[in-house]
N, CA, C, O and the ligand as a Tripos MOL2 file, in Angstrom:
@<TRIPOS>MOLECULE
protein
  293   291    74     0     0
PROTEIN
NO_CHARGES

@<TRIPOS>ATOM
      1 N          66.3600   44.9490   27.3140 N.3       1 MET1
      2 CA         65.0070   45.4660   27.1360 C.3       1 MET1
      3 C          64.0930   44.3710   26.5920 C.2       1 MET1
      4 O          64.3990   43.7180   25.5950 O.2       1 MET1
      5 N          62.9870   44.1930   27.2600 N.am      2 GLU2
      6 CA         62.0450   43.1600   26.8330 C.3       2 GLU2
      7 C          61.2970   43.6130   25.5920 C.2       2 GLU2
      8 O          60.7550   44.7150   25.5170 O.2       2 GLU2
      9 N          61.2950   42.7320   24.6500 N.am      3 LYS3
     10 CA         60.4990   43.0320   23.4680 C.3       3 LYS3
     11 C          59.1490   42.3610   23.6110 C.2       3 LYS3
     12 O          59.0360   41.2440   24.1170 O.2       3 LYS3
     13 N          58.1560   43.0490   23.1660 N.am      4 GLU4
     14 CA         56.8310   42.4520   23.2290 C.3       4 GLU4
     15 C          56.5630   41.7060   21.9350 C.2       4 GLU4
     16 O          56.5940   42.2830   20.8480 O.2       4 GLU4
     17 N          56.3000   40.4250   22.0700 N.am      5 ILE5
     18 CA         56.0510   39.6050   20.8930 C.3       5 ILE5
     19 C          54.5490   39.5790   20.6130 C.2       5 ILE5
     20 O          53.7370   39.2570   21.4800 O.2       5 ILE5
     21 N          54.2250   39.9160   19.4220 N.am      6 VAL6
     22 CA         52.8170   39.9070   19.0230 C.3       6 VAL6
     23 C          52.4630   38.5430   18.4650 C.2       6 VAL6
     24 O          53.1270   38.0450   17.5560 O.2       6 VAL6
     25 N          51.4280   37.9460   19.0010 N.am      7 LEU7
     26 CA         51.0480   36.6090   18.5410 C.3       7 LEU7
     27 C          49.8270   36.6100   17.6230 C.2       7 LEU7
     28 O          49.5110   35.6090   16.9810 O.2       7 LEU7
     29 N          49.1650   37.7350   17.5780 N.am      8 GLN8
     30 CA         47.9940   37.8030   16.7020 C.3       8 GLN8
     31 C          48.4110   38.3910   15.3660 C.2       8 GLN8
     32 O          49.0550   39.4380   15.3130 O.2       8 GLN8
     33 N          48.0510   37.7320   14.3140 N.am      9 SER9
     34 CA         48.3470   38.2380   12.9870 C.3       9 SER9
     35 C          47.1270   38.0650   12.1070 C.2       9 SER9
     36 O          46.4650   37.0270   12.1460 O.2       9 SER9
     37 N          46.8350   39.0610   11.3280 N.am     10 THR10
     38 CA         45.6970   38.9500   10.4250 C.3      10 THR10
     39 C          46.1920   38.5360    9.0510 C.2      10 THR10
     40 O          46.9360   39.2660    8.3960 O.2      10 THR10
     41 N          45.7750   37.3720    8.6300 N.am     11 ILE11
     42 CA         46.1580   36.8640    7.3230 C.3      11 ILE11
     43 C          45.1470   37.3270    6.2820 C.2      11 ILE11
     44 O          43.9380   37.1860    6.4660 O.2      11 ILE11
     45 N          45.6520   37.8730    5.2050 N.am     12 THR12
     46 CA         44.7910   38.2600    4.0900 C.3      12 THR12
     47 C          45.0160   37.2950    2.9400 C.2      12 THR12
     48 O          46.1320   37.1550    2.4390 O.2      12 THR12
     49 N          43.9580   36.6400    2.5340 N.am     13 CYS13
     50 CA         44.0530   35.6870    1.4360 C.3      13 CYS13
     51 C          44.2850   36.4300    0.1210 C.2      13 CYS13
     52 O          43.5040   37.3120   -0.2360 O.2      13 CYS13
     53 N          45.3440   36.0850   -0.5950 N.am     14 PRO14
     54 CA         45.6260   36.7600   -1.8570 C.3      14 PRO14
     55 C          44.6570   36.3490   -2.9670 C.2      14 PRO14
     56 O          44.5780   37.0060   -4.0050 O.2      14 PRO14
     57 N          43.9350   35.2770   -2.7440 N.am     15 ASN15
     58 CA         43.0150   34.7790   -3.7640 C.3      15 ASN15
     59 C          41.6640   35.4800   -3.7070 C.2      15 ASN15
     60 O          41.1400   35.9100   -4.7350 O.2      15 ASN15
     61 N          41.0990   35.5970   -2.5020 N.am     16 CYS16
     62 CA         39.7550   36.1650   -2.3900 C.3      16 CYS16
     63 C          39.6980   37.4130   -1.5210 C.2      16 CYS16
     64 O          38.6670   38.0820   -1.4600 O.2      16 CYS16
     65 N          40.8100   37.7340   -0.8410 N.am     17 GLY17
     66 CA         40.8340   38.9460   -0.0320 C.3      17 GLY17
     67 C          40.2500   38.7860    1.3530 C.2      17 GLY17
     68 O          40.1310   39.7580    2.1000 O.2      17 GLY17
     69 N          39.8780   37.5430    1.7050 N.am     18 HIS18
     70 CA         39.3170   37.2860    3.0240 C.3      18 HIS18
     71 C          40.3740   37.5210    4.1090 C.2      18 HIS18
     72 O          41.5220   37.1000    3.9670 O.2      18 HIS18
     73 N          39.9770   38.1920    5.1870 N.am     19 GLU19
     74 CA         40.9020   38.4380    6.2840 C.3      19 GLU19
     75 C          40.4830   37.6520    7.5010 C.2      19 GLU19
     76 O          39.2970   37.5560    7.8190 O.2      19 GLU19
     77 N          41.4740   37.0850    8.1860 N.am     20 LYS20
     78 CA         41.1780   36.2940    9.3760 C.3      20 LYS20
     79 C          42.3010   36.4940   10.3760 C.2      20 LYS20
     80 O          43.4790   36.3570   10.0440 O.2      20 LYS20
     81 N          41.9240   36.8190   11.6010 N.am     21 GLU21
     82 CA         42.9430   36.9370   12.6430 C.3      21 GLU21
     83 C          43.2580   35.5660   13.1970 C.2      21 GLU21
     84 O          42.3610   34.8070   13.5660 O.2      21 GLU21
     85 N          44.5380   35.2580   13.2490 N.am     22 GLU22
     86 CA         44.9820   33.9620   13.7460 C.3      22 GLU22
     87 C          46.0150   34.1770   14.8480 C.2      22 GLU22
     88 O          46.6850   35.2080   14.9080 O.2      22 GLU22
     89 N          46.1220   33.1780   15.7150 N.am     23 THR23
     90 CA         47.1740   33.2020   16.7190 C.3      23 THR23
     91 C          48.3400   32.3660   16.2240 C.2      23 THR23
     92 O          48.1690   31.1990   15.8690 O.2      23 THR23
     93 N          49.5170   32.9570   16.2010 N.am     24 MET24
     94 CA         50.6790   32.2510   15.6620 C.3      24 MET24
     95 C          51.2980   31.3450   16.7160 C.2      24 MET24
     96 O          51.3530   31.7010   17.8930 O.2      24 MET24
     97 N          51.7660   30.1710   16.2940 N.am     25 PRO25
     98 CA         52.4990   29.3040   17.2080 C.3      25 PRO25
     99 C          53.8770   29.9000   17.4570 C.2      25 PRO25
    100 O          54.4750   30.4880   16.5560 O.2      25 PRO25
    101 N          54.3810   29.7510   18.6770 N.am     26 THR26
    102 CA         55.6840   30.3500   18.9900 C.3      26 THR26
    103 C          56.8320   29.3900   18.7530 C.2      26 THR26
    104 O          57.9870   29.8110   18.6890 O.2      26 THR26
    105 N          56.5310   28.1060   18.6220 N.am     27 ASP27
    106 CA         57.6030   27.1230   18.5550 C.3      27 ASP27
    107 C          57.6540   26.4110   17.2160 C.2      27 ASP27
    108 O          58.4180   25.4610   17.0480 O.2      27 ASP27
    109 N          56.8640   26.8480   16.2810 N.am     28 ALA28
    110 CA         56.8770   26.2010   14.9760 C.3      28 ALA28
    111 C          56.4470   27.2240   13.9490 C.2      28 ALA28
    112 O          55.8150   28.2310   14.2660 O.2      28 ALA28
    113 N          56.8010   26.9430   12.7270 N.am     29 CYS29
    114 CA         56.3170   27.8530   11.6930 C.3      29 CYS29
    115 C          55.2670   27.1300   10.8760 C.2      29 CYS29
    116 O          55.2740   25.9070   10.7390 O.2      29 CYS29
    117 N          54.3930   27.9100   10.3540 N.am     30 GLN30
    118 CA         53.2840   27.3450    9.5920 C.3      30 GLN30
    119 C          53.4910   27.6760    8.1340 C.2      30 GLN30
    120 O          53.4120   28.8350    7.7250 O.2      30 GLN30
    121 N          53.7560   26.6490    7.3560 N.am     31 TYR31
    122 CA         54.0880   26.8680    5.9510 C.3      31 TYR31
    123 C          52.8450   26.8660    5.0690 C.2      31 TYR31
    124 O          52.8300   27.4540    3.9880 O.2      31 TYR31
    125 N          51.8140   26.2010    5.5480 N.am     32 PHE32
    126 CA         50.5710   26.1360    4.7820 C.3      32 PHE32
    127 C          49.4300   26.7160    5.5910 C.2      32 PHE32
    128 O          49.4170   26.6400    6.8190 O.2      32 PHE32
    129 N          48.4840   27.2890    4.8960 N.am     33 TYR33
    130 CA         47.3170   27.8470    5.5640 C.3      33 TYR33
    131 C          46.1420   27.7680    4.6080 C.2      33 TYR33
    132 O          46.2160   28.2540    3.4790 O.2      33 TYR33
    133 N          45.0620   27.1590    5.0600 N.am     34 GLU34
    134 CA         43.8930   27.0650    4.1990 C.3      34 GLU34
    135 C          42.9340   28.2000    4.4860 C.2      34 GLU34
    136 O          42.4830   28.3870    5.6160 O.2      34 GLU34
    137 N          42.6300   28.9540    3.4460 N.am     35 CYS35
    138 CA         41.6680   30.0380    3.5870 C.3      35 CYS35
    139 C          40.2980   29.4520    3.8910 C.2      35 CYS35
    140 O          39.8230   28.5620    3.1850 O.2      35 CYS35
    141 N          39.6580   29.9600    4.9560 N.am     36 GLU36
    142 CA         38.3600   29.3930    5.3220 C.3      36 GLU36
    143 C          37.2580   29.8490    4.3790 C.2      36 GLU36
    144 O          36.1710   29.2730    4.3600 O.2      36 GLU36
    145 N          37.5380   30.8730    3.6040 N.am     37 SER37
    146 CA         36.5170   31.3830    2.7090 C.3      37 SER37
    147 C          36.5170   30.6680    1.3590 C.2      37 SER37
    148 O          35.4880   30.1460    0.9310 O.2      37 SER37
    149 N          37.6800   30.6430    0.6840 N.am     38 CYS38
    150 CA         37.7130   30.0670   -0.6560 C.3      38 CYS38
    151 C          38.4050   28.7090   -0.6910 C.2      38 CYS38
    152 O          38.4830   28.0730   -1.7430 O.2      38 CYS38
    153 N          38.9140   28.2610    0.4770 N.am     39 LYS39
    154 CA         39.5560   26.9510    0.6120 C.3      39 LYS39
    155 C          40.8640   26.8230   -0.1710 C.2      39 LYS39
    156 O          41.4010   25.7260   -0.3290 O.2      39 LYS39
    157 N          41.3570   27.9360   -0.6470 N.am     40 GLN40
    158 CA         42.6660   27.9160   -1.2780 C.3      40 GLN40
    159 C          43.7310   27.6770   -0.2050 C.2      40 GLN40
    160 O          43.7060   28.2950    0.8590 O.2      40 GLN40
    161 N          44.6620   26.7740   -0.5020 N.am     41 VAL41
    162 CA         45.7540   26.5380    0.4430 C.3      41 VAL41
    163 C          46.9000   27.4820    0.1040 C.2      41 VAL41
    164 O          47.5130   27.3860   -0.9590 O.2      41 VAL41
    165 N          47.1700   28.3840    1.0200 N.am     42 LEU42
    166 CA         48.2570   29.3370    0.8170 C.3      42 LEU42
    167 C          49.5660   28.7060    1.2430 C.2      42 LEU42
    168 O          49.6280   27.9790    2.2340 O.2      42 LEU42
    169 N          50.5980   28.9890    0.4930 N.am     43 LYS43
    170 CA         51.9400   28.5530    0.8570 C.3      43 LYS43
    171 C          52.7940   29.7860    1.0710 C.2      43 LYS43
    172 O          52.5760   30.8190    0.4360 O.2      43 LYS43
    173 N          53.7590   29.6810    1.9590 N.am     44 ALA44
    174 CA         54.6810   30.7940    2.1510 C.3      44 ALA44
    175 C          55.3890   31.1100    0.8420 C.2      44 ALA44
    176 O          55.7240   30.2120    0.0700 O.2      44 ALA44
    177 N          55.6110   32.3850    0.6070 N.am     45 LYS45
    178 CA         56.3210   32.7790   -0.6060 C.3      45 LYS45
    179 C          57.7850   32.3920   -0.4980 C.2      45 LYS45
    180 O          58.3040   32.1710    0.5960 O.2      45 LYS45
    181 N          58.4450   32.3130   -1.6470 N.am     46 ASP46
    182 CA         59.8780   32.0400   -1.6440 C.3      46 ASP46
    183 C          60.6000   33.0780   -0.7930 C.2      46 ASP46
    184 O          60.3750   34.2800   -0.9390 O.2      46 ASP46
    185 N          61.4570   32.6080    0.0840 N.am     47 GLY47
    186 CA         62.2150   33.5250    0.9250 C.3      47 GLY47
    187 C          61.5410   33.8220    2.2440 C.2      47 GLY47
    188 O          62.1680   34.3590    3.1570 O.2      47 GLY47
    189 N          60.2720   33.4800    2.3550 N.am     48 ASP48
    190 CA         59.5810   33.6630    3.6210 C.3      48 ASP48
    191 C          59.4840   32.3220    4.3260 C.2      48 ASP48
    192 O          59.3810   31.2760    3.6860 O.2      48 ASP48
    193 N          59.5180   32.3640    5.6620 N.am     49 CYS49
    194 CA         59.5690   31.1080    6.3920 C.3      49 CYS49
    195 C          58.1900   30.5650    6.6930 C.2      49 CYS49
    196 O          58.0500   29.3750    6.9750 O.2      49 CYS49
    197 N          57.1790   31.3930    6.6410 N.am     50 CYS50
    198 CA         55.8490   30.8960    6.9700 C.3      50 CYS50
    199 C          54.7790   31.8100    6.3780 C.2      50 CYS50
    200 O          55.0740   32.9100    5.9110 O.2      50 CYS50
    201 N          53.5650   31.3490    6.4050 N.am     51 VAL51
    202 CA         52.4740   32.1090    5.7980 C.3      51 VAL51
    203 C          52.2330   33.4420    6.4990 C.2      51 VAL51
    204 O          51.7330   34.3880    5.8910 O.2      51 VAL51
    205 N          52.5910   33.5130    7.7780 N.am     52 TYR52
    206 CA         52.3800   34.7700    8.4840 C.3      52 TYR52
    207 C          53.3240   35.8490    7.9640 C.2      52 TYR52
    208 O          52.9550   37.0190    7.8690 O.2      52 TYR52
    209 N          54.5460   35.4390    7.6290 N.am     53 CYS53
    210 CA         55.4940   36.4160    7.0740 C.3      53 CYS53
    211 C          55.0560   36.8590    5.6850 C.2      53 CYS53
    212 O          55.2870   38.0010    5.2890 O.2      53 CYS53
    213 N          54.4270   35.9570    4.9520 N.am     54 SER54
    214 CA         54.0310   36.2850    3.5860 C.3      54 SER54
    215 C          52.7110   37.0470    3.5260 C.2      54 SER54
    216 O          52.5770   38.0110    2.7710 O.2      54 SER54
    217 N          51.7520   36.6190    4.3140 N.am     55 TYR55
    218 CA         50.3980   37.1600    4.1550 C.3      55 TYR55
    219 C          49.8380   37.8160    5.4100 C.2      55 TYR55
    220 O          48.7670   38.4220    5.3700 O.2      55 TYR55
    221 N          50.5510   37.6990    6.5150 N.am     56 GLY56
    222 CA         50.0390   38.2590    7.7500 C.3      56 GLY56
    223 C          50.4480   39.7100    7.9390 C.2      56 GLY56
    224 O          51.2650   40.2480    7.1910 O.2      56 GLY56
    225 N          49.8700   40.3220    8.9410 N.am     57 THR57
    226 CA         50.1810   41.7170    9.2380 C.3      57 THR57
    227 C          51.4280   41.8300   10.0960 C.2      57 THR57
    228 O          52.0320   42.9000   10.1800 O.2      57 THR57
    229 N          51.8210   40.7240   10.7380 N.am     58 VAL58
    230 CA         52.9330   40.7410   11.6730 C.3      58 VAL58
    231 C          53.8690   39.5890   11.3400 C.2      58 VAL58
    232 O          53.4110   38.4960   11.0050 O.2      58 VAL58
    233 N          55.1670   39.8200   11.4270 N.am     59 ALA59
    234 CA         56.1220   38.7310   11.2140 C.3      59 ALA59
    235 C          55.9910   37.7070   12.3320 C.2      59 ALA59
    236 O          55.5250   38.0210   13.4270 O.2      59 ALA59
    237 N          56.4060   36.4850   12.0430 N.am     60 CYS60
    238 CA         56.2160   35.4140   13.0160 C.3      60 CYS60
    239 C          57.1030   35.6150   14.2520 C.2      60 CYS60
    240 O          58.1200   36.3060   14.1870 O.2      60 CYS60
    241 N          56.7110   35.0060   15.3730 N.am     61 PRO61
    242 CA         57.3880   35.2520   16.6560 C.3      61 PRO61
    243 C          58.9010   35.0420   16.6480 C.2      61 PRO61
    244 O          59.6050   35.8780   17.2150 O.2      61 PRO61
    245 N          59.4520   33.9890   16.0480 N.am     62 PRO62
    246 CA         60.9140   33.8350   16.0840 C.3      62 PRO62
    247 C          61.6390   35.0030   15.4140 C.2      62 PRO62
    248 O          62.7380   35.3640   15.8320 O.2      62 PRO62
    249 N          61.0600   35.5760   14.4170 N.am     63 ILE63
    250 CA         61.6930   36.7100   13.7480 C.3      63 ILE63
    251 C          61.5710   37.9700   14.5880 C.2      63 ILE63
    252 O          62.5150   38.7560   14.6730 O.2      63 ILE63
    253 N          60.4270   38.1640   15.2030 N.am     64 GLN64
    254 CA         60.2790   39.2980   16.1100 C.3      64 GLN64
    255 C          61.2560   39.1800   17.2690 C.2      64 GLN64
    256 O          61.7880   40.1830   17.7440 O.2      64 GLN64
    257 N          61.4860   37.9760   17.7130 N.am     65 ASP65
    258 CA         62.2930   37.7490   18.9030 C.3      65 ASP65
    259 C          63.7740   37.9500   18.6310 C.2      65 ASP65
    260 O          64.4720   38.6300   19.3830 O.2      65 ASP65
    261 N          64.2470   37.3460   17.5400 N.am     66 GLY66
    262 CA         65.6910   37.3190   17.3760 C.3      66 GLY66
    263 C          66.2310   38.0410   16.1620 C.2      66 GLY66
    264 O          67.4440   38.0590   15.9540 O.2      66 GLY66
    265 N          65.3830   38.6270   15.3660 N.am     67 GLY67
    266 CA         65.8760   39.2630   14.1690 C.3      67 GLY67
    267 C          66.4330   38.2610   13.1810 C.2      67 GLY67
    268 O          67.2080   38.6130   12.2910 O.2      67 GLY67
    269 N          66.0370   37.0190   13.3410 N.am     68 LYS68
    270 CA         66.5020   35.9960   12.4050 C.3      68 LYS68
    271 C          65.8030   36.1700   11.0600 C.2      68 LYS68
    272 O          64.7230   36.7540   10.9680 O.2      68 LYS68
    273 N          66.4430   35.6530   10.0360 N.am     69 SER69
    274 CA         65.8330   35.7720    8.7230 C.3      69 SER69
    275 C          64.8540   34.6500    8.4760 C.2      69 SER69
    276 O          64.0230   34.7370    7.5720 O.2      69 SER69
    277 N          64.9410   33.5900    9.2740 N.am     70 SER70
    278 CA         64.0220   32.4800    9.1270 C.3      70 SER70
    279 C          63.8320   31.8060   10.4630 C.2      70 SER70
    280 O          64.7560   31.7290   11.2720 O.2      70 SER70
    281 N          62.6180   31.3150   10.6910 N.am     71 CYS71
    282 CA         62.3660   30.6280   11.9500 C.3      71 CYS71
    283 C          62.5930   29.1240   11.8080 C.2      71 CYS71
    284 O          62.5010   28.3930   12.7950 O.2      71 CYS71
    285 N          62.8880   28.6550   10.6010 N.am     72 CYS72
    286 CA         62.9480   27.2100   10.3940 C.3      72 CYS72
    287 C          64.3560   26.6770   10.3000 C.2      72 CYS72
    288 O          64.5340   25.4590   10.3350 O.2      72 CYS72
    289 N          65.3630   27.5120   10.1840 N.am     73 SER73
    290 CA         66.7130   27.0100    9.9580 C.3      73 SER73
    291 C          67.4400   26.7540   11.2660 C.2      73 SER73
    292 O          68.5950   26.3270   11.2570 O.2      73 SER73
    293 ZN         40.6060   32.9680    0.1840 Zn       74 ZN74
@<TRIPOS>BOND
     1     1     2 1
     2     2     3 1
     3     3     4 2
     4     3     5 am
     5     5     6 1
     6     6     7 1
     7     7     8 2
     8     7     9 am
     9     9    10 1
    10    10    11 1
    11    11    12 2
    12    11    13 am
    13    13    14 1
    14    14    15 1
    15    15    16 2
    16    15    17 am
    17    17    18 1
    18    18    19 1
    19    19    20 2
    20    19    21 am
    21    21    22 1
    22    22    23 1
    23    23    24 2
    24    23    25 am
    25    25    26 1
    26    26    27 1
    27    27    28 2
    28    27    29 am
    29    29    30 1
    30    30    31 1
    31    31    32 2
    32    31    33 am
    33    33    34 1
    34    34    35 1
    35    35    36 2
    36    35    37 am
    37    37    38 1
    38    38    39 1
    39    39    40 2
    40    39    41 am
    41    41    42 1
    42    42    43 1
    43    43    44 2
    44    43    45 am
    45    45    46 1
    46    46    47 1
    47    47    48 2
    48    47    49 am
    49    49    50 1
    50    50    51 1
    51    51    52 2
    52    51    53 am
    53    53    54 1
    54    54    55 1
    55    55    56 2
    56    55    57 am
    57    57    58 1
    58    58    59 1
    59    59    60 2
    60    59    61 am
    61    61    62 1
    62    62    63 1
    63    63    64 2
    64    63    65 am
    65    65    66 1
    66    66    67 1
    67    67    68 2
    68    67    69 am
    69    69    70 1
    70    70    71 1
    71    71    72 2
    72    71    73 am
    73    73    74 1
    74    74    75 1
    75    75    76 2
    76    75    77 am
    77    77    78 1
    78    78    79 1
    79    79    80 2
    80    79    81 am
    81    81    82 1
    82    82    83 1
    83    83    84 2
    84    83    85 am
    85    85    86 1
    86    86    87 1
    87    87    88 2
    88    87    89 am
    89    89    90 1
    90    90    91 1
    91    91    92 2
    92    91    93 am
    93    93    94 1
    94    94    95 1
    95    95    96 2
    96    95    97 am
    97    97    98 1
    98    98    99 1
    99    99   100 2
   100    99   101 am
   101   101   102 1
   102   102   103 1
   103   103   104 2
   104   103   105 am
   105   105   106 1
   106   106   107 1
   107   107   108 2
   108   107   109 am
   109   109   110 1
   110   110   111 1
   111   111   112 2
   112   111   113 am
   113   113   114 1
   114   114   115 1
   115   115   116 2
   116   115   117 am
   117   117   118 1
   118   118   119 1
   119   119   120 2
   120   119   121 am
   121   121   122 1
   122   122   123 1
   123   123   124 2
   124   123   125 am
   125   125   126 1
   126   126   127 1
   127   127   128 2
   128   127   129 am
   129   129   130 1
   130   130   131 1
   131   131   132 2
   132   131   133 am
   133   133   134 1
   134   134   135 1
   135   135   136 2
   136   135   137 am
   137   137   138 1
   138   138   139 1
   139   139   140 2
   140   139   141 am
   141   141   142 1
   142   142   143 1
   143   143   144 2
   144   143   145 am
   145   145   146 1
   146   146   147 1
   147   147   148 2
   148   147   149 am
   149   149   150 1
   150   150   151 1
   151   151   152 2
   152   151   153 am
   153   153   154 1
   154   154   155 1
   155   155   156 2
   156   155   157 am
   157   157   158 1
   158   158   159 1
   159   159   160 2
   160   159   161 am
   161   161   162 1
   162   162   163 1
   163   163   164 2
   164   163   165 am
   165   165   166 1
   166   166   167 1
   167   167   168 2
   168   167   169 am
   169   169   170 1
   170   170   171 1
   171   171   172 2
   172   171   173 am
   173   173   174 1
   174   174   175 1
   175   175   176 2
   176   175   177 am
   177   177   178 1
   178   178   179 1
   179   179   180 2
   180   179   181 am
   181   181   182 1
   182   182   183 1
   183   183   184 2
   184   183   185 am
   185   185   186 1
   186   186   187 1
   187   187   188 2
   188   187   189 am
   189   189   190 1
   190   190   191 1
   191   191   192 2
   192   191   193 am
   193   193   194 1
   194   194   195 1
   195   195   196 2
   196   195   197 am
   197   197   198 1
   198   198   199 1
   199   199   200 2
   200   199   201 am
   201   201   202 1
   202   202   203 1
   203   203   204 2
   204   203   205 am
   205   205   206 1
   206   206   207 1
   207   207   208 2
   208   207   209 am
   209   209   210 1
   210   210   211 1
   211   211   212 2
   212   211   213 am
   213   213   214 1
   214   214   215 1
   215   215   216 2
   216   215   217 am
   217   217   218 1
   218   218   219 1
   219   219   220 2
   220   219   221 am
   221   221   222 1
   222   222   223 1
   223   223   224 2
   224   223   225 am
   225   225   226 1
   226   226   227 1
   227   227   228 2
   228   227   229 am
   229   229   230 1
   230   230   231 1
   231   231   232 2
   232   231   233 am
   233   233   234 1
   234   234   235 1
   235   235   236 2
   236   235   237 am
   237   237   238 1
   238   238   239 1
   239   239   240 2
   240   239   241 am
   241   241   242 1
   242   242   243 1
   243   243   244 2
   244   243   245 am
   245   245   246 1
   246   246   247 1
   247   247   248 2
   248   247   249 am
   249   249   250 1
   250   250   251 1
   251   251   252 2
   252   251   253 am
   253   253   254 1
   254   254   255 1
   255   255   256 2
   256   255   257 am
   257   257   258 1
   258   258   259 1
   259   259   260 2
   260   259   261 am
   261   261   262 1
   262   262   263 1
   263   263   264 2
   264   263   265 am
   265   265   266 1
   266   266   267 1
   267   267   268 2
   268   267   269 am
   269   269   270 1
   270   270   271 1
   271   271   272 2
   272   271   273 am
   273   273   274 1
   274   274   275 1
   275   275   276 2
   276   275   277 am
   277   277   278 1
   278   278   279 1
   279   279   280 2
   280   279   281 am
   281   281   282 1
   282   282   283 1
   283   283   284 2
   284   283   285 am
   285   285   286 1
   286   286   287 1
   287   287   288 2
   288   287   289 am
   289   289   290 1
   290   290   291 1
   291   291   292 2
@<TRIPOS>SUBSTRUCTURE
     1 MET1         2 RESIDUE 1 A MET
     2 GLU2         6 RESIDUE 1 A GLU
     3 LYS3        10 RESIDUE 1 A LYS
     4 GLU4        14 RESIDUE 1 A GLU
     5 ILE5        18 RESIDUE 1 A ILE
     6 VAL6        22 RESIDUE 1 A VAL
     7 LEU7        26 RESIDUE 1 A LEU
     8 GLN8        30 RESIDUE 1 A GLN
     9 SER9        34 RESIDUE 1 A SER
    10 THR10       38 RESIDUE 1 A THR
    11 ILE11       42 RESIDUE 1 A ILE
    12 THR12       46 RESIDUE 1 A THR
    13 CYS13       50 RESIDUE 1 A CYS
    14 PRO14       54 RESIDUE 1 A PRO
    15 ASN15       58 RESIDUE 1 A ASN
    16 CYS16       62 RESIDUE 1 A CYS
    17 GLY17       66 RESIDUE 1 A GLY
    18 HIS18       70 RESIDUE 1 A HIS
    19 GLU19       74 RESIDUE 1 A GLU
    20 LYS20       78 RESIDUE 1 A LYS
    21 GLU21       82 RESIDUE 1 A GLU
    22 GLU22       86 RESIDUE 1 A GLU
    23 THR23       90 RESIDUE 1 A THR
    24 MET24       94 RESIDUE 1 A MET
    25 PRO25       98 RESIDUE 1 A PRO
    26 THR26      102 RESIDUE 1 A THR
    27 ASP27      106 RESIDUE 1 A ASP
    28 ALA28      110 RESIDUE 1 A ALA
    29 CYS29      114 RESIDUE 1 A CYS
    30 GLN30      118 RESIDUE 1 A GLN
    31 TYR31      122 RESIDUE 1 A TYR
    32 PHE32      126 RESIDUE 1 A PHE
    33 TYR33      130 RESIDUE 1 A TYR
    34 GLU34      134 RESIDUE 1 A GLU
    35 CYS35      138 RESIDUE 1 A CYS
    36 GLU36      142 RESIDUE 1 A GLU
    37 SER37      146 RESIDUE 1 A SER
    38 CYS38      150 RESIDUE 1 A CYS
    39 LYS39      154 RESIDUE 1 A LYS
    40 GLN40      158 RESIDUE 1 A GLN
    41 VAL41      162 RESIDUE 1 A VAL
    42 LEU42      166 RESIDUE 1 A LEU
    43 LYS43      170 RESIDUE 1 A LYS
    44 ALA44      174 RESIDUE 1 A ALA
    45 LYS45      178 RESIDUE 1 A LYS
    46 ASP46      182 RESIDUE 1 A ASP
    47 GLY47      186 RESIDUE 1 A GLY
    48 ASP48      190 RESIDUE 1 A ASP
    49 CYS49      194 RESIDUE 1 A CYS
    50 CYS50      198 RESIDUE 1 A CYS
    51 VAL51      202 RESIDUE 1 A VAL
    52 TYR52      206 RESIDUE 1 A TYR
    53 CYS53      210 RESIDUE 1 A CYS
    54 SER54      214 RESIDUE 1 A SER
    55 TYR55      218 RESIDUE 1 A TYR
    56 GLY56      222 RESIDUE 1 A GLY
    57 THR57      226 RESIDUE 1 A THR
    58 VAL58      230 RESIDUE 1 A VAL
    59 ALA59      234 RESIDUE 1 A ALA
    60 CYS60      238 RESIDUE 1 A CYS
    61 PRO61      242 RESIDUE 1 A PRO
    62 PRO62      246 RESIDUE 1 A PRO
    63 ILE63      250 RESIDUE 1 A ILE
    64 GLN64      254 RESIDUE 1 A GLN
    65 ASP65      258 RESIDUE 1 A ASP
    66 GLY66      262 RESIDUE 1 A GLY
    67 GLY67      266 RESIDUE 1 A GLY
    68 LYS68      270 RESIDUE 1 A LYS
    69 SER69      274 RESIDUE 1 A SER
    70 SER70      278 RESIDUE 1 A SER
    71 CYS71      282 RESIDUE 1 A CYS
    72 CYS72      286 RESIDUE 1 A CYS
    73 SER73      290 RESIDUE 1 A SER
    74 ZN74       293 GROUP 0 **** ****
C-alpha cells in the first residue's frame, strides 16, 4: 500500500509563536531553522532528528516513509 508522504509542514516558533509553512527536504534532515520573524535559530530537540519533528505539524519524510526513529542515522 502506497503511503502518501506529506512534504508541507507548518513550523511554529517556540520563541515568538510565528507560524510558517515550509516544504521539507526528502533526502536530508534540517537540524537548524531560523525563524523569519524573531530571527531565533531553532534547533531540533533532544531525541528529535530535525526541526520539523520538533516544531512542525508533520514528522519529516523519512519517518513517515519508514517508521524509523531518526532520519539521520
Ligand atoms: Zn520566532
